[in-house]
N, CA, C, O and the ligand as a Tripos MOL2 file, in Angstrom:
@<TRIPOS>MOLECULE
protein
  317   315    80     0     0
PROTEIN
NO_CHARGES

@<TRIPOS>ATOM
      1 N           0.8230   -1.1970    0.0000 N.3       1 MET1
      2 CA          0.0000    0.0000    0.0000 C.3       1 MET1
      3 C           0.8650    1.2580    0.0000 C.2       1 MET1
      4 O           1.5280    1.5960    0.9810 O.2       1 MET1
      5 N           0.8280    1.9000   -1.0910 N.am      2 ALA2
      6 CA          1.6780    3.0760   -1.1910 C.3       2 ALA2
      7 C           0.8810    4.3200   -0.8740 C.2       2 ALA2
      8 O          -0.0540    4.7090   -1.5750 O.2       2 ALA2
      9 N           1.2820    4.8920    0.1650 N.am      3 GLN3
     10 CA          0.5980    6.1370    0.5040 C.3       3 GLN3
     11 C           1.2650    7.2740   -0.2360 C.2       3 GLN3
     12 O           2.4850    7.3020   -0.3980 O.2       3 GLN3
     13 N           0.4800    8.1750   -0.6650 N.am      4 PRO4
     14 CA          1.0820    9.3420   -1.3270 C.3       4 PRO4
     15 C           1.9390   10.0930   -0.3300 C.2       4 PRO4
     16 O           1.5400   10.3360    0.8090 O.2       4 PRO4
     17 N           3.0960   10.4430   -0.7750 N.am      5 PRO5
     18 CA          4.0080   11.1630    0.1200 C.3       5 PRO5
     19 C           3.4340   12.5120    0.5090 C.2       5 PRO5
     20 O           3.0110   13.3080   -0.3290 O.2       5 PRO5
     21 N           3.4390   12.7250    1.7700 N.am      6 ILE6
     22 CA          2.9460   14.0280    2.2330 C.3       6 ILE6
     23 C           4.1230   14.9970    2.3050 C.2       6 ILE6
     24 O           5.0810   14.7870    3.0490 O.2       6 ILE6
     25 N           4.0280   16.0150    1.5460 N.am      7 PRO7
     26 CA          5.1360   16.9840    1.5730 C.3       7 PRO7
     27 C           5.2140   17.6550    2.9260 C.2       7 PRO7
     28 O           4.1920   17.9490    3.5470 O.2       7 PRO7
     29 N           6.3920   17.8860    3.3630 N.am      8 PRO8
     30 CA          6.5480   18.5650    4.6490 C.3       8 PRO8
     31 C           5.9370   19.9450    4.5780 C.2       8 PRO8
     32 O           5.9650   20.5990    3.5350 O.2       8 PRO8
     33 N           5.4020   20.3710    5.6620 N.am      9 PRO9
     34 CA          4.7800   21.7020    5.6620 C.3       9 PRO9
     35 C           5.7880   22.7700    5.2830 C.2       9 PRO9
     36 O           6.8780   22.8760    5.8450 O.2       9 PRO9
     37 N           5.3850   23.5280    4.3360 N.am     10 LEU10
     38 CA          6.2790   24.5980    3.8930 C.3      10 LEU10
     39 C           6.4000   25.6700    4.9620 C.2      10 LEU10
     40 O           5.4130   26.0810    5.5730 O.2      10 LEU10
     41 N           7.5780   26.0910    5.1630 N.am     11 PRO11
     42 CA          7.7270   27.2210    6.0830 C.3      11 PRO11
     43 C           7.0900   28.4510    5.4660 C.2      11 PRO11
     44 O           7.3170   28.7790    4.3010 O.2      11 PRO11
     45 N           6.3160   29.0980    6.2480 N.am     12 THR12
     46 CA          5.6280   30.2710    5.7060 C.3      12 THR12
     47 C           5.9170   31.5020    6.5500 C.2      12 THR12
     48 O           6.3050   31.4390    7.7170 O.2      12 THR12
     49 N           5.7100   32.5720    5.9100 N.am     13 LYS13
     50 CA          5.8150   33.8450    6.6260 C.3      13 LYS13
     51 C           4.3970   34.3480    6.8270 C.2      13 LYS13
     52 O           3.5140   34.1350    5.9950 O.2      13 LYS13
     53 N           4.2090   35.0000    7.9180 N.am     14 LYS14
     54 CA          2.8610   35.5150    8.1740 C.3      14 LYS14
     55 C           2.8880   37.0190    8.2050 C.2      14 LYS14
     56 O           3.7180   37.6540    8.8550 O.2      14 LYS14
     57 N           1.9540   37.5520    7.4840 N.am     15 PHE15
     58 CA          1.7940   38.9980    7.5070 C.3      15 PHE15
     59 C           0.3760   39.3030    7.9380 C.2      15 PHE15
     60 O          -0.5350   38.4990    7.7460 O.2      15 PHE15
     61 N           0.2060   40.4450    8.5080 N.am     16 GLN16
     62 CA         -1.1430   40.8520    8.8440 C.3      16 GLN16
     63 C          -1.4290   42.2110    8.2560 C.2      16 GLN16
     64 O          -0.6250   43.1410    8.3200 O.2      16 GLN16
     65 N          -2.5980   42.2810    7.6860 N.am     17 CYS17
     66 CA         -3.0480   43.5620    7.1750 C.3      17 CYS17
     67 C          -3.6100   44.3380    8.3540 C.2      17 CYS17
     68 O          -4.5760   43.9140    8.9890 O.2      17 CYS17
     69 N          -3.0080   45.4530    8.6330 N.am     18 PHE18
     70 CA         -3.4400   46.2230    9.7840 C.3      18 PHE18
     71 C          -4.6770   47.0470    9.4590 C.2      18 PHE18
     72 O          -5.2310   47.7190   10.3290 O.2      18 PHE18
     73 N          -5.0960   46.9920    8.2330 N.am     19 ALA19
     74 CA         -6.2900   47.7270    7.8640 C.3      19 ALA19
     75 C          -7.5370   46.9080    8.1560 C.2      19 ALA19
     76 O          -8.5360   47.4280    8.6530 O.2      19 ALA19
     77 N          -7.4660   45.6080    7.8390 N.am     20 CYS20
     78 CA         -8.6570   44.7820    8.0460 C.3      20 CYS20
     79 C          -8.3760   43.6250    8.9840 C.2      20 CYS20
     80 O          -9.2960   42.9040    9.3710 O.2      20 CYS20
     81 N          -7.1370   43.4390    9.3490 N.am     21 GLY21
     82 CA         -6.8130   42.3780   10.2890 C.3      21 GLY21
     83 C          -6.6050   41.0350    9.6280 C.2      21 GLY21
     84 O          -6.3990   40.0300   10.3080 O.2      21 GLY21
     85 N          -6.6540   41.0070    8.3410 N.am     22 ASN22
     86 CA         -6.4900   39.7650    7.5980 C.3      22 ASN22
     87 C          -5.0770   39.2190    7.7630 C.2      22 ASN22
     88 O          -4.0960   39.9570    7.6750 O.2      22 ASN22
     89 N          -4.9910   37.9150    8.0020 N.am     23 ILE23
     90 CA         -3.6750   37.2970    8.0880 C.3      23 ILE23
     91 C          -3.3260   36.7170    6.7240 C.2      23 ILE23
     92 O          -4.0840   35.9380    6.1470 O.2      23 ILE23
     93 N          -2.2040   37.1010    6.2420 N.am     24 ILE24
     94 CA         -1.7840   36.6300    4.9360 C.3      24 ILE24
     95 C          -0.5790   35.7220    5.1240 C.2      24 ILE24
     96 O           0.4440   36.1250    5.6780 O.2      24 ILE24
     97 N          -0.7200   34.4930    4.6540 N.am     25 GLU25
     98 CA          0.3910   33.5770    4.7940 C.3      25 GLU25
     99 C           1.0860   33.4370    3.4510 C.2      25 GLU25
    100 O           0.4520   33.1880    2.4250 O.2      25 GLU25
    101 N           2.3620   33.5960    3.4770 N.am     26 VAL26
    102 CA          3.1290   33.5480    2.2440 C.3      26 VAL26
    103 C           4.2370   32.5280    2.3910 C.2      26 VAL26
    104 O           4.9840   32.5610    3.3690 O.2      26 VAL26
    105 N           4.3550   31.6260    1.4360 N.am     27 PRO27
    106 CA          5.4510   30.6640    1.4970 C.3      27 PRO27
    107 C           6.7910   31.3840    1.5090 C.2      27 PRO27
    108 O           6.9700   32.4420    0.9040 O.2      27 PRO27
    109 N           7.7060   30.7760    2.2090 N.am     28 ARG28
    110 CA          9.0320   31.3820    2.2710 C.3      28 ARG28
    111 C           9.6250   31.4660    0.8860 C.2      28 ARG28
    112 O           9.4590   30.5640    0.0640 O.2      28 ARG28
    113 N          10.3010   32.5320    0.6440 N.am     29 GLY29
    114 CA         10.8940   32.7050   -0.6720 C.3      29 GLY29
    115 C          10.0240   33.5750   -1.5490 C.2      29 GLY29
    116 O          10.4740   34.1290   -2.5520 O.2      29 GLY29
    117 N           8.7640   33.6840   -1.1500 N.am     30 MET30
    118 CA          7.8810   34.5690   -1.9050 C.3      30 MET30
    119 C           7.9850   35.9640   -1.3010 C.2      30 MET30
    120 O           8.2080   36.1340   -0.1020 O.2      30 MET30
    121 N           7.8200   36.9250   -2.1450 N.am     31 PRO31
    122 CA          7.8900   38.2920   -1.6350 C.3      31 PRO31
    123 C           6.6700   38.6520   -0.8170 C.2      31 PRO31
    124 O           5.6210   38.0150   -0.9100 O.2      31 PRO31
    125 N           6.8250   39.6450   -0.0490 N.am     32 LYS32
    126 CA          5.7150   40.1730    0.7330 C.3      32 LYS32
    127 C           4.6110   40.6010   -0.2280 C.2      32 LYS32
    128 O           4.8730   41.2230   -1.2580 O.2      32 LYS32
    129 N           3.3810   40.2590    0.1230 N.am     33 PRO33
    130 CA          2.2830   40.6420   -0.7620 C.3      33 PRO33
    131 C           2.2350   42.1490   -0.9740 C.2      33 PRO33
    132 O           2.4460   42.9310   -0.0460 O.2      33 PRO33
    133 N           1.9610   42.5290   -2.1750 N.am     34 ALA34
    134 CA          1.9950   43.9580   -2.4970 C.3      34 ALA34
    135 C           0.7500   44.6680   -1.9910 C.2      34 ALA34
    136 O           0.7250   45.8870   -1.8240 O.2      34 ALA34
    137 N          -0.2680   43.8780   -1.7580 N.am     35 ALA35
    138 CA         -1.4920   44.4760   -1.2560 C.3      35 ALA35
    139 C          -2.3070   43.4120   -0.5540 C.2      35 ALA35
    140 O          -2.1620   42.2190   -0.8210 O.2      35 ALA35
    141 N          -3.1580   43.8520    0.3360 N.am     36 CYS36
    142 CA         -3.9960   42.8950    1.0390 C.3      36 CYS36
    143 C          -5.0090   42.3120    0.0630 C.2      36 CYS36
    144 O          -5.7470   43.0470   -0.5940 O.2      36 CYS36
    145 N          -5.0390   40.9760   -0.0270 N.am     37 PRO37
    146 CA         -5.9690   40.3430   -0.9580 C.3      37 PRO37
    147 C          -7.4210   40.5430   -0.5520 C.2      37 PRO37
    148 O          -8.3290   40.3770   -1.3660 O.2      37 PRO37
    149 N          -7.6320   40.8910    0.6800 N.am     38 ARG38
    150 CA         -9.0230   41.0380    1.1230 C.3      38 ARG38
    151 C          -9.5370   42.4650    0.9310 C.2      38 ARG38
    152 O         -10.5960   42.6930    0.3450 O.2      38 ARG38
    153 N          -8.7600   43.4080    1.4370 N.am     39 CYS39
    154 CA         -9.2770   44.7780    1.3820 C.3      39 CYS39
    155 C          -8.4770   45.6730    0.4450 C.2      39 CYS39
    156 O          -8.8460   46.8160    0.1760 O.2      39 CYS39
    157 N          -7.3780   45.1230   -0.0400 N.am     40 GLY40
    158 CA         -6.6190   45.8940   -1.0140 C.3      40 GLY40
    159 C          -5.7660   46.9820   -0.3940 C.2      40 GLY40
    160 O          -5.3110   47.8990   -1.0780 O.2      40 GLY40
    161 N          -5.5560   46.8720    0.8980 N.am     41 ALA41
    162 CA         -4.7160   47.8780    1.5450 C.3      41 ALA41
    163 C          -3.3070   47.7950    0.9780 C.2      41 ALA41
    164 O          -2.8390   46.7180    0.6090 O.2      41 ALA41
    165 N          -2.6570   48.9030    0.9140 N.am     42 PRO42
    166 CA         -1.3100   48.9390    0.3260 C.3      42 PRO42
    167 C          -0.2960   48.2650    1.2230 C.2      42 PRO42
    168 O          -0.5570   47.9410    2.3810 O.2      42 PRO42
    169 N           0.8540   48.0710    0.6470 N.am     43 LEU43
    170 CA          1.9560   47.3920    1.3160 C.3      43 LEU43
    171 C           2.2520   47.9560    2.6930 C.2      43 LEU43
    172 O           2.6200   47.2160    3.6050 O.2      43 LEU43
    173 N           2.0960   49.2310    2.8420 N.am     44 MET44
    174 CA          2.4810   49.8180    4.1200 C.3      44 MET44
    175 C           1.5540   49.3960    5.2550 C.2      44 MET44
    176 O           1.8760   49.5720    6.4300 O.2      44 MET44
    177 N           0.4170   48.8460    4.8990 N.am     45 ALA45
    178 CA         -0.5050   48.4170    5.9460 C.3      45 ALA45
    179 C          -0.2640   46.9660    6.3280 C.2      45 ALA45
    180 O          -0.8960   46.4410    7.2450 O.2      45 ALA45
    181 N           0.6490   46.3260    5.6230 N.am     46 ILE46
    182 CA          0.8950   44.9130    5.8690 C.3      46 ILE46
    183 C           2.1980   44.7340    6.6290 C.2      46 ILE46
    184 O           3.2580   45.1910    6.2020 O.2      46 ILE46
    185 N           2.0930   44.0640    7.7560 N.am     47 HIS47
    186 CA          3.2680   43.9030    8.5900 C.3      47 HIS47
    187 C           3.4910   42.4540    8.9440 C.2      47 HIS47
    188 O           2.5470   41.6790    9.0940 O.2      47 HIS47
    189 N           4.7080   42.1130    9.0700 N.am     48 ARG48
    190 CA          5.0630   40.7480    9.4440 C.3      48 ARG48
    191 C           4.6130   40.5070   10.8760 C.2      48 ARG48
    192 O           4.7940   41.3640   11.7410 O.2      48 ARG48
    193 N           4.0350   39.3560   11.1250 N.am     49 VAL49
    194 CA          3.5750   39.1110   12.4790 C.3      49 VAL49
    195 C           4.1510   37.8480   13.0910 C.2      49 VAL49
    196 O           4.0590   37.6580   14.3040 O.2      49 VAL49
    197 N           4.7390   36.9850   12.2840 N.am     50 ASP50
    198 CA          5.2030   35.7210   12.8570 C.3      50 ASP50
    199 C           6.6400   35.8020   13.3370 C.2      50 ASP50
    200 O           7.1870   34.8480   13.8910 O.2      50 ASP50
    201 N           7.2220   36.9330   13.1200 N.am     51 LYS51
    202 CA          8.6050   37.0570   13.5420 C.3      51 LYS51
    203 C           8.7590   38.3700   14.2850 C.2      51 LYS51
    204 O           7.8760   39.2280   14.2560 O.2      51 LYS51
    205 N           9.8350   38.5030   14.9160 N.am     52 GLY52
    206 CA         10.0380   39.7410   15.6350 C.3      52 GLY52
    207 C          10.3240   39.4550   17.0810 C.2      52 GLY52
    208 O           9.4300   39.5120   17.9270 O.2      52 GLY52
    209 N          11.5650   39.1470   17.3670 N.am     53 PRO53
    210 CA         11.9490   38.8940   18.7520 C.3      53 PRO53
    211 C          11.6500   40.1090   19.5840 C.2      53 PRO53
    212 O          11.9770   41.2340   19.2040 O.2      53 PRO53
    213 N          11.0250   39.8820   20.7290 N.am     54 PRO54
    214 CA         10.6830   41.0160   21.5940 C.3      54 PRO54
    215 C          11.9370   41.7650   22.0170 C.2      54 PRO54
    216 O          12.9160   41.1760   22.4740 O.2      54 PRO54
    217 N          11.8800   43.0200   21.8590 N.am     55 GLY55
    218 CA         13.0350   43.8290   22.2450 C.3      55 GLY55
    219 C          14.1980   43.6500   21.2980 C.2      55 GLY55
    220 O          15.3570   43.7530   21.7020 O.2      55 GLY55
    221 N          13.9010   43.3870   20.0580 N.am     56 GLY56
    222 CA         14.9700   43.1650   19.1010 C.3      56 GLY56
    223 C          15.7310   44.4380   18.7690 C.2      56 GLY56
    224 O          16.9510   44.5120   18.9220 O.2      56 GLY56
    225 N          15.0080   45.4110   18.3230 N.am     57 ARG57
    226 CA         15.6770   46.6320   17.8750 C.3      57 ARG57
    227 C          15.3830   47.8030   18.7790 C.2      57 ARG57
    228 O          14.7240   48.7600   18.3720 O.2      57 ARG57
    229 N          15.8520   47.7370   19.9610 N.am     58 GLY58
    230 CA         15.6130   48.8530   20.8620 C.3      58 GLY58
    231 C          14.1430   48.9170   21.2340 C.2      58 GLY58
    232 O          13.3200   48.1610   20.7180 O.2      58 GLY58
    233 N          13.8380   49.8030   22.1080 N.am     59 ALA59
    234 CA         12.4610   49.8750   22.5660 C.3      59 ALA59
    235 C          11.5970   50.6340   21.5780 C.2      59 ALA59
    236 O          10.3690   50.5910   21.6550 O.2      59 ALA59
    237 N          12.2180   51.3050   20.6820 N.am     60 GLY60
    238 CA         11.4420   52.0350   19.6980 C.3      60 GLY60
    239 C          10.7200   53.2230   20.2870 C.2      60 GLY60
    240 O           9.6360   53.5930   19.8360 O.2      60 GLY60
    241 N          11.3200   53.8140   21.2880 N.am     61 ARG61
    242 CA         10.6700   54.9720   21.9010 C.3      61 ARG61
    243 C          11.2920   56.2280   21.3370 C.2      61 ARG61
    244 O          12.2310   56.7820   21.9090 O.2      61 ARG61
    245 N          10.7910   56.6550   20.2660 N.am     62 ARG62
    246 CA         11.4290   57.8250   19.6780 C.3      62 ARG62
    247 C          10.4840   58.9970   19.5630 C.2      62 ARG62
    248 O          10.8110   60.0250   18.9690 O.2      62 ARG62
    249 N           9.3300   58.8340   20.1270 N.am     63 GLY63
    250 CA          8.3830   59.9430   20.0480 C.3      63 GLY63
    251 C           8.0420   60.2720   18.6090 C.2      63 GLY63
    252 O           8.3980   61.3280   18.0870 O.2      63 GLY63
    253 N           7.3590   59.3610   17.9980 N.am     64 ALA64
    254 CA          7.0480   59.5540   16.5910 C.3      64 ALA64
    255 C           6.1460   60.7690   16.3900 C.2      64 ALA64
    256 O           6.0920   61.3540   15.3080 O.2      64 ALA64
    257 N           5.4490   61.1250   17.4430 N.am     65 GLY65
    258 CA          4.6090   62.3050   17.3280 C.3      65 GLY65
    259 C           3.3300   62.0480   16.5590 C.2      65 GLY65
    260 O           2.6670   62.9790   16.1020 O.2      65 GLY65
    261 N           2.9970   60.7940   16.4220 N.am     66 GLY66
    262 CA          1.7600   60.4730   15.7130 C.3      66 GLY66
    263 C           0.6400   60.2670   16.7110 C.2      66 GLY66
    264 O           0.8880   59.9880   17.8840 O.2      66 GLY66
    265 N          -0.5570   60.4010   16.2600 N.am     67 PRO67
    266 CA         -1.6920   60.1690   17.1470 C.3      67 PRO67
    267 C          -1.7910   58.7070   17.5320 C.2      67 PRO67
    268 O          -1.8060   57.8220   16.6760 O.2      67 PRO67
    269 N          -1.8580   58.4700   18.8170 N.am     68 GLY68
    270 CA         -2.0210   57.0840   19.2550 C.3      68 GLY68
    271 C          -0.7400   56.2860   19.2240 C.2      68 GLY68
    272 O          -0.7730   55.0630   19.3630 O.2      68 GLY68
    273 N           0.3470   56.9230   19.0510 N.am     69 GLY69
    274 CA          1.5990   56.1670   19.0620 C.3      69 GLY69
    275 C           1.8710   55.5170   17.7310 C.2      69 GLY69
    276 O           2.9710   55.6440   17.1940 O.2      69 GLY69
    277 N           0.9080   54.8350   17.1940 N.am     70 GLY70
    278 CA          1.0680   54.3150   15.8440 C.3      70 GLY70
    279 C           1.8340   53.0190   15.7390 C.2      70 GLY70
    280 O           1.4480   52.1430   14.9650 O.2      70 GLY70
    281 N           2.8910   52.8710   16.4790 N.am     71 ARG71
    282 CA          3.7610   51.7170   16.2020 C.3      71 ARG71
    283 C           3.5080   50.5380   17.1110 C.2      71 ARG71
    284 O           4.4580   49.8940   17.5570 O.2      71 ARG71
    285 N           2.2800   50.2420   17.3940 N.am     72 GLY72
    286 CA          2.0090   49.0900   18.2510 C.3      72 GLY72
    287 C           2.3680   47.8080   17.5340 C.2      72 GLY72
    288 O           2.1900   47.7000   16.3210 O.2      72 GLY72
    289 N           2.8660   46.8500   18.2640 N.am     73 ARG73
    290 CA          3.2450   45.5930   17.6110 C.3      73 ARG73
    291 C           2.1120   44.5970   17.6670 C.2      73 ARG73
    292 O           2.0180   43.6980   16.8320 O.2      73 ARG73
    293 N           1.2680   44.7590   18.6360 N.am     74 GLY74
    294 CA          0.1860   43.7780   18.7880 C.3      74 GLY74
    295 C          -0.8940   44.0600   17.7570 C.2      74 GLY74
    296 O          -0.9830   45.1450   17.1820 O.2      74 GLY74
    297 N          -1.7020   43.0450   17.5530 N.am     75 PRO75
    298 CA         -2.8120   43.2350   16.6070 C.3      75 PRO75
    299 C          -3.9100   44.0530   17.2290 C.2      75 PRO75
    300 O          -4.9260   43.5150   17.6690 O.2      75 PRO75
    301 N          -3.7140   45.3180   17.2650 N.am     76 ARG76
    302 CA         -4.6890   46.1610   17.9370 C.3      76 ARG76
    303 C          -5.8280   46.5190   17.0030 C.2      76 ARG76
    304 O          -6.9620   46.7180   17.4390 O.2      76 ARG76
    305 N          -5.5270   46.6010   15.7390 N.am     77 TRP77
    306 CA         -6.5650   46.9750   14.7980 C.3      77 TRP77
    307 C          -7.2390   45.7400   14.2700 C.2      77 TRP77
    308 O          -7.1600   45.4350   13.0800 O.2      77 TRP77
    309 N          -7.8890   45.0430   15.1350 N.am     78 SER78
    310 CA         -8.4420   43.7800   14.6650 C.3      78 SER78
    311 C          -9.6360   44.0070   13.7620 C.2      78 SER78
    312 O         -10.1410   43.0550   13.1670 O.2      78 SER78
    313 N         -10.0810   45.1820   13.6480 N.am     79 GLN79
    314 CA        -11.2100   45.4030   12.7420 C.3      79 GLN79
    315 C         -10.8500   46.4420   11.7280 C.2      79 GLN79
    316 O         -11.6660   46.7750   10.8680 O.2      79 GLN79
    317 ZN         -6.7080   44.0850    4.4870 Zn       80 ZN80
@<TRIPOS>BOND
     1     1     2 1
     2     2     3 1
     3     3     4 2
     4     3     5 am
     5     5     6 1
     6     6     7 1
     7     7     8 2
     8     7     9 am
     9     9    10 1
    10    10    11 1
    11    11    12 2
    12    11    13 am
    13    13    14 1
    14    14    15 1
    15    15    16 2
    16    15    17 am
    17    17    18 1
    18    18    19 1
    19    19    20 2
    20    19    21 am
    21    21    22 1
    22    22    23 1
    23    23    24 2
    24    23    25 am
    25    25    26 1
    26    26    27 1
    27    27    28 2
    28    27    29 am
    29    29    30 1
    30    30    31 1
    31    31    32 2
    32    31    33 am
    33    33    34 1
    34    34    35 1
    35    35    36 2
    36    35    37 am
    37    37    38 1
    38    38    39 1
    39    39    40 2
    40    39    41 am
    41    41    42 1
    42    42    43 1
    43    43    44 2
    44    43    45 am
    45    45    46 1
    46    46    47 1
    47    47    48 2
    48    47    49 am
    49    49    50 1
    50    50    51 1
    51    51    52 2
    52    51    53 am
    53    53    54 1
    54    54    55 1
    55    55    56 2
    56    55    57 am
    57    57    58 1
    58    58    59 1
    59    59    60 2
    60    59    61 am
    61    61    62 1
    62    62    63 1
    63    63    64 2
    64    63    65 am
    65    65    66 1
    66    66    67 1
    67    67    68 2
    68    67    69 am
    69    69    70 1
    70    70    71 1
    71    71    72 2
    72    71    73 am
    73    73    74 1
    74    74    75 1
    75    75    76 2
    76    75    77 am
    77    77    78 1
    78    78    79 1
    79    79    80 2
    80    79    81 am
    81    81    82 1
    82    82    83 1
    83    83    84 2
    84    83    85 am
    85    85    86 1
    86    86    87 1
    87    87    88 2
    88    87    89 am
    89    89    90 1
    90    90    91 1
    91    91    92 2
    92    91    93 am
    93    93    94 1
    94    94    95 1
    95    95    96 2
    96    95    97 am
    97    97    98 1
    98    98    99 1
    99    99   100 2
   100    99   101 am
   101   101   102 1
   102   102   103 1
   103   103   104 2
   104   103   105 am
   105   105   106 1
   106   106   107 1
   107   107   108 2
   108   107   109 am
   109   109   110 1
   110   110   111 1
   111   111   112 2
   112   111   113 am
   113   113   114 1
   114   114   115 1
   115   115   116 2
   116   115   117 am
   117   117   118 1
   118   118   119 1
   119   119   120 2
   120   119   121 am
   121   121   122 1
   122   122   123 1
   123   123   124 2
   124   123   125 am
   125   125   126 1
   126   126   127 1
   127   127   128 2
   128   127   129 am
   129   129   130 1
   130   130   131 1
   131   131   132 2
   132   131   133 am
   133   133   134 1
   134   134   135 1
   135   135   136 2
   136   135   137 am
   137   137   138 1
   138   138   139 1
   139   139   140 2
   140   139   141 am
   141   141   142 1
   142   142   143 1
   143   143   144 2
   144   143   145 am
   145   145   146 1
   146   146   147 1
   147   147   148 2
   148   147   149 am
   149   149   150 1
   150   150   151 1
   151   151   152 2
   152   151   153 am
   153   153   154 1
   154   154   155 1
   155   155   156 2
   156   155   157 am
   157   157   158 1
   158   158   159 1
   159   159   160 2
   160   159   161 am
   161   161   162 1
   162   162   163 1
   163   163   164 2
   164   163   165 am
   165   165   166 1
   166   166   167 1
   167   167   168 2
   168   167   169 am
   169   169   170 1
   170   170   171 1
   171   171   172 2
   172   171   173 am
   173   173   174 1
   174   174   175 1
   175   175   176 2
   176   175   177 am
   177   177   178 1
   178   178   179 1
   179   179   180 2
   180   179   181 am
   181   181   182 1
   182   182   183 1
   183   183   184 2
   184   183   185 am
   185   185   186 1
   186   186   187 1
   187   187   188 2
   188   187   189 am
   189   189   190 1
   190   190   191 1
   191   191   192 2
   192   191   193 am
   193   193   194 1
   194   194   195 1
   195   195   196 2
   196   195   197 am
   197   197   198 1
   198   198   199 1
   199   199   200 2
   200   199   201 am
   201   201   202 1
   202   202   203 1
   203   203   204 2
   204   203   205 am
   205   205   206 1
   206   206   207 1
   207   207   208 2
   208   207   209 am
   209   209   210 1
   210   210   211 1
   211   211   212 2
   212   211   213 am
   213   213   214 1
   214   214   215 1
   215   215   216 2
   216   215   217 am
   217   217   218 1
   218   218   219 1
   219   219   220 2
   220   219   221 am
   221   221   222 1
   222   222   223 1
   223   223   224 2
   224   223   225 am
   225   225   226 1
   226   226   227 1
   227   227   228 2
   228   227   229 am
   229   229   230 1
   230   230   231 1
   231   231   232 2
   232   231   233 am
   233   233   234 1
   234   234   235 1
   235   235   236 2
   236   235   237 am
   237   237   238 1
   238   238   239 1
   239   239   240 2
   240   239   241 am
   241   241   242 1
   242   242   243 1
   243   243   244 2
   244   243   245 am
   245   245   246 1
   246   246   247 1
   247   247   248 2
   248   247   249 am
   249   249   250 1
   250   250   251 1
   251   251   252 2
   252   251   253 am
   253   253   254 1
   254   254   255 1
   255   255   256 2
   256   255   257 am
   257   257   258 1
   258   258   259 1
   259   259   260 2
   260   259   261 am
   261   261   262 1
   262   262   263 1
   263   263   264 2
   264   263   265 am
   265   265   266 1
   266   266   267 1
   267   267   268 2
   268   267   269 am
   269   269   270 1
   270   270   271 1
   271   271   272 2
   272   271   273 am
   273   273   274 1
   274   274   275 1
   275   275   276 2
   276   275   277 am
   277   277   278 1
   278   278   279 1
   279   279   280 2
   280   279   281 am
   281   281   282 1
   282   282   283 1
   283   283   284 2
   284   283   285 am
   285   285   286 1
   286   286   287 1
   287   287   288 2
   288   287   289 am
   289   289   290 1
   290   290   291 1
   291   291   292 2
   292   291   293 am
   293   293   294 1
   294   294   295 1
   295   295   296 2
   296   295   297 am
   297   297   298 1
   298   298   299 1
   299   299   300 2
   300   299   301 am
   301   301   302 1
   302   302   303 1
   303   303   304 2
   304   303   305 am
   305   305   306 1
   306   306   307 1
   307   307   308 2
   308   307   309 am
   309   309   310 1
   310   310   311 1
   311   311   312 2
   312   311   313 am
   313   313   314 1
   314   314   315 1
   315   315   316 2
@<TRIPOS>SUBSTRUCTURE
     1 MET1         2 RESIDUE 1 A MET
     2 ALA2         6 RESIDUE 1 A ALA
     3 GLN3        10 RESIDUE 1 A GLN
     4 PRO4        14 RESIDUE 1 A PRO
     5 PRO5        18 RESIDUE 1 A PRO
     6 ILE6        22 RESIDUE 1 A ILE
     7 PRO7        26 RESIDUE 1 A PRO
     8 PRO8        30 RESIDUE 1 A PRO
     9 PRO9        34 RESIDUE 1 A PRO
    10 LEU10       38 RESIDUE 1 A LEU
    11 PRO11       42 RESIDUE 1 A PRO
    12 THR12       46 RESIDUE 1 A THR
    13 LYS13       50 RESIDUE 1 A LYS
    14 LYS14       54 RESIDUE 1 A LYS
    15 PHE15       58 RESIDUE 1 A PHE
    16 GLN16       62 RESIDUE 1 A GLN
    17 CYS17       66 RESIDUE 1 A CYS
    18 PHE18       70 RESIDUE 1 A PHE
    19 ALA19       74 RESIDUE 1 A ALA
    20 CYS20       78 RESIDUE 1 A CYS
    21 GLY21       82 RESIDUE 1 A GLY
    22 ASN22       86 RESIDUE 1 A ASN
    23 ILE23       90 RESIDUE 1 A ILE
    24 ILE24       94 RESIDUE 1 A ILE
    25 GLU25       98 RESIDUE 1 A GLU
    26 VAL26      102 RESIDUE 1 A VAL
    27 PRO27      106 RESIDUE 1 A PRO
    28 ARG28      110 RESIDUE 1 A ARG
    29 GLY29      114 RESIDUE 1 A GLY
    30 MET30      118 RESIDUE 1 A MET
    31 PRO31      122 RESIDUE 1 A PRO
    32 LYS32      126 RESIDUE 1 A LYS
    33 PRO33      130 RESIDUE 1 A PRO
    34 ALA34      134 RESIDUE 1 A ALA
    35 ALA35      138 RESIDUE 1 A ALA
    36 CYS36      142 RESIDUE 1 A CYS
    37 PRO37      146 RESIDUE 1 A PRO
    38 ARG38      150 RESIDUE 1 A ARG
    39 CYS39      154 RESIDUE 1 A CYS
    40 GLY40      158 RESIDUE 1 A GLY
    41 ALA41      162 RESIDUE 1 A ALA
    42 PRO42      166 RESIDUE 1 A PRO
    43 LEU43      170 RESIDUE 1 A LEU
    44 MET44      174 RESIDUE 1 A MET
    45 ALA45      178 RESIDUE 1 A ALA
    46 ILE46      182 RESIDUE 1 A ILE
    47 HIS47      186 RESIDUE 1 A HIS
    48 ARG48      190 RESIDUE 1 A ARG
    49 VAL49      194 RESIDUE 1 A VAL
    50 ASP50      198 RESIDUE 1 A ASP
    51 LYS51      202 RESIDUE 1 A LYS
    52 GLY52      206 RESIDUE 1 A GLY
    53 PRO53      210 RESIDUE 1 A PRO
    54 PRO54      214 RESIDUE 1 A PRO
    55 GLY55      218 RESIDUE 1 A GLY
    56 GLY56      222 RESIDUE 1 A GLY
    57 ARG57      226 RESIDUE 1 A ARG
    58 GLY58      230 RESIDUE 1 A GLY
    59 ALA59      234 RESIDUE 1 A ALA
    60 GLY60      238 RESIDUE 1 A GLY
    61 ARG61      242 RESIDUE 1 A ARG
    62 ARG62      246 RESIDUE 1 A ARG
    63 GLY63      250 RESIDUE 1 A GLY
    64 ALA64      254 RESIDUE 1 A ALA
    65 GLY65      258 RESIDUE 1 A GLY
    66 GLY66      262 RESIDUE 1 A GLY
    67 PRO67      266 RESIDUE 1 A PRO
    68 GLY68      270 RESIDUE 1 A GLY
    69 GLY69      274 RESIDUE 1 A GLY
    70 GLY70      278 RESIDUE 1 A GLY
    71 ARG71      282 RESIDUE 1 A ARG
    72 GLY72      286 RESIDUE 1 A GLY
    73 ARG73      290 RESIDUE 1 A ARG
    74 GLY74      294 RESIDUE 1 A GLY
    75 PRO75      298 RESIDUE 1 A PRO
    76 ARG76      302 RESIDUE 1 A ARG
    77 TRP77      306 RESIDUE 1 A TRP
    78 SER78      310 RESIDUE 1 A SER
    79 GLN79      314 RESIDUE 1 A GLN
    80 ZN80       317 GROUP 0 **** ****
């Protein structure tokens, strides 16, 4: 009985559209999606979410001067 070989799960990168909260999974080696497939938000609204060691690049406290801080790492804009 020959079972069809199950390919190992491809490593994927995860991005989240901060405009609609959509999670976009992209196989490794593929470029970051140019736009959210769901809402069409531009690249700047799409951020990597599966990576990012806590405290990797400094605390990021630079006083961006934007309303609401802007640079939250958590999925705060779930809607
Ligand atoms: Zn979106």
